[in-house]
N, C-alpha and C positions, 0 to 999 in steps of 0.2 A: 231460609232464614232470610229477613230484609234488611237492607242497610239503608243509613238514615241520611245517606249524602245529600238526598233532595230537601231535606230541612236543616238545614244548619242553623235555625233557632233554636232546637230541640238540644235541651239541657239531658246528654246520658247521662251526667253524676247520679240526677235525680228522677230521670225515665234512661234504667238500663238493663230494662229487657230485651230480651229476644222476642221479635215481631214477627208475623209469618202473611201471606196474603190468601184470599178464599174469592175467587171469580163470584161475584155476586149475580152476574149477568147482566148487571147493569153499570160495574165499575168496579176496581178492585178494591176489597174492604181489610185495612190493618187490625191484626190480633198480636194482645202478649200473649205469652205460654210460659208461665214459669213452672217448675216443680211438680212432682209427681202424687201419685194417689186419689184420692177420692177428688172430680172435681167441683169445683167452685169456677160458678158462672159471673160475672159484673157486667151490667149491662147500665151504660151512663144513660143520662137525660139531655136538659139544655140549659147553662150554653158552655156544655162541658166536654172530656172524651177521655178514652180510660185513665190518662193522667191524674183525675181523681181518685182513681182505688190504690196509686204508686206506692202509700204507706202500708195498704191491706195485702198487697200483693207481696210487701215483703215481710210482711210479718207472718202471713200464712203458707207460704214456700215450701215451707221447712216441711210441713205437714200433709199440705195439698196442691195438688195441680190446680193452676191458678190461671186463669184463660177470661181475657178483658177485651172484648170488639171496641172498634171505632163505627159507630152507624158511618152506613156512605153519607160524604160530606162533612164527615167532623174527623178532627184528629187526623193521623197520618194515612187516613184512607183517601184515595179517589174523591175529587168533586166536581164529577161532572155536570157541564147544564141539561137541560132539557131530559130530567130525568125523574118519573114520582118519588118524591119527598116525602108525601105524607106520613103519617104515622105508621097505615097498616103496612103502605110497602115498606117501611122500615121492617115492622113487625116480621115481612116475611123472609125478607132478607139474612136477618137473624136467625129465624127458623129455619132453613136452609141451609144456615151455618153450621147451626146443631146437628143437625142431622148428617151432615155432610162430615162432619167432626166423632159422629158414631158416639153420641154422651151422652149416656147414662148414670143415676145414683145420683144427681148432682143438684148442688145445694146453689140456687140460684137466688144474685145479688141482685135487686134493681134498686135504681133512685129517680126520682122525678121524673120526665116520660120513661124512663125505660122499665119502669112501671107496666104501664099499658103494651112496651112491645117485648118485656119480657115475662109477662104473665099470660100472653096471649099463646107461647108455644107452653109455656106450664098447665094450663087448658086443654089444649091442644093434644098434649104429649105427658098427662099426667105418672102415666108409669115410668117417666124418665126421671122425675124429679122428687127428689127425697124431702129437699126441704127447702123453706120459703127464707130469706133476709131480704127486709121492706124496710129502707128506708123512705123518708117524706117523698110521697106518691099518690095515685088513685088510678084507677082504674074502672071508672062508670061518669056518665057525661057531666060534664062540670059549668052550664049554661048556667046555675045558679052561684056562681063561684065570679065575683065582680071583678077580682083583682085578676084573676087568668083571664077575663071576657076584656077588661080595661086593656091590659098586656096585650091582646091579640089582635085586636086592634088598633092598640099603636104602631105594632109592625107592620103591620098589613094595610096600612094608608100611605096610601101612593106619594104623598108629601112630606111622609114622614122618609119615605126611603130616600129618597133624593136628598133629604137632610143630612140622612146617615152618611149619604155617596158624597155629598159634599165638606162634611168633616171626618168622613173616615169613622164613624165612631159607629154607635149602635150595642154590641156587645159590651163595650168597655163603659157603658153606661147601665147597664144592665146588672153586668153579674156581681159587681159592690156589693147592690143591695140588696141581696140575697144572703149577705153574712148578716150575720149579729152584730159587728162591729166589722164595719169595713175595711178601717185599721188594722188589723188582726192577719191581713192578707199581705203577707211579704210582695214587693214591688216584683222580684225575682219572678215568682211563684202566679202573680198576677201573668205576666206576661208570657207564660206556660200556658195559660188556659186561652188568652187572648189571640195568640200566633197564628192559629190555625184558622182565623177569620180575619183576617189582619185586611186582605183586598176584598172592596165590598163584592167583586164577582164569586168569591168562595163560600159565602155568606149563603145562597138558595136554602141548604137544606136546615141550616140554623133559623132560616125564616118560617120555612117551611113549618118546621116543630114547632115553632113558640105557634102560631097560627092553627096549627094542630089542636091547641086548646078549646079553641073555637070551633073549626070545622071537623073533626076528627070523635063529633057527637056518636054517628054511626057506627063507627068502630067501635069508639068507649061501649055502648051501649049493645052492642053485641058480645062484647064480652063478659058484661057485666052479666049478661042474662043465661054466661055457662059457668060462672063461678062457681057452682055446685062440686065440680069436677075437681078443686083443691082448696074447698074448704074446711078439709081435717088434715088440710099437711101441716106437720111441723114446723112449724113458724117464730121469729125474732124481727119486733118490730124496734125499730133504733129510728127515735124523732127529735128531731131538733125545735125545737116550743114555739122559738121567735122565729120561724117562717111566714114571713107578710103573705103566702098566700095558702100552703097546707096547713092549713089551722089545726086544733085540737080536735076539731070535728070527724076531718079525715081519719086520726088516728083511732078514733070513739067507731067509726065507721069497718076499720080494716078490724079493728078489736070484735066484734062483731060476727066481721063475718069468717073470719078465721080464729074460733073458738082455742085451738090448740097453739096458742101465744105466749112466750114470754112476753113483755115490752119493756121496754129501756129509753125515757125522755133526759136529751140532756137539754134543761133549761135556761142555759146561757149559751146554745145553738142557733141558725137559721136553719138556711136548705144546706147545707154542705158539711152533716156530723160527718166525712170520711176526712173532710179539709180538716173542719174546727174544734173536731174530737177525736183523732186519729188513731191515737194509741188507743182510747177506753173502748172506741169503734171494734179496734186489731181483737181489743181483747175479750171482748163480746160475743163475737164472733167464733173464735178459736174455744171458749168456752163452751159456744152452742153446737160446734162441729164436736167437739171430743166426750161431750154428751150424750151425742147420738148414736141412736140403738146400732148403728151402721159400723160407728168408732170402736162402741165397748164388746162386738160380739167376736165370741173365739172364737179362736183360729185354727 
């Protein structure tokens, strides 16, 4: 179990979970591990970390084993300099963690850039993944998405990097804009999201993940070309329809790709359904899993 003394900003009331460490080869990755039973693995995107799933972990841990890693460079994980923080590299590290834990019969929960990272594992090891839960995300090249390309360009611009350094800005500008109502996120909660990236030299992975919206096209295309491996997985799609980047057509693409799906839309929510509609999302996932053939099969 990992101690959190090196993270004095961490609110252990909101995030009371035991965490462990995994040696990714490039640095230590932290992951929460709570509960027992069939494993649920939560895969975060940007600009977040496993804190995003805290309400879901609390609500589901009485029935299931909940595992939520922080990608290298995010959250409670190490933030080494000079390593590959591309989405393809993060997907490889996540895959190594899953194999190290020898997880099977997994319900994989993905959000934002956690989609391509987690779904890469699913298409590589479809026999280990029973079900999918997909929040606002994607798994194909995004060159046609003007919002994504604009954001990647802004973050990758050297002048803007200097601006972010001078004002200690960046994530604090990006995060609130992704909520349907930026005033809905309490200040203490916002602090927990931003503290892992407070210093400019702790943002390498964050900026790489955002630039990856554009630069990760070959990885996304490879993933999309292998989608048949998961196309008949039982899937729950939970979608915030006020997301400015992953619009309804992204949901429709997942619906066509994954015909064995249930869909729940949240018309009052933006990108962060696990934060903005935590109780509803938790209830939907619990119902989905408790109606799984794996859960209902006789002993």
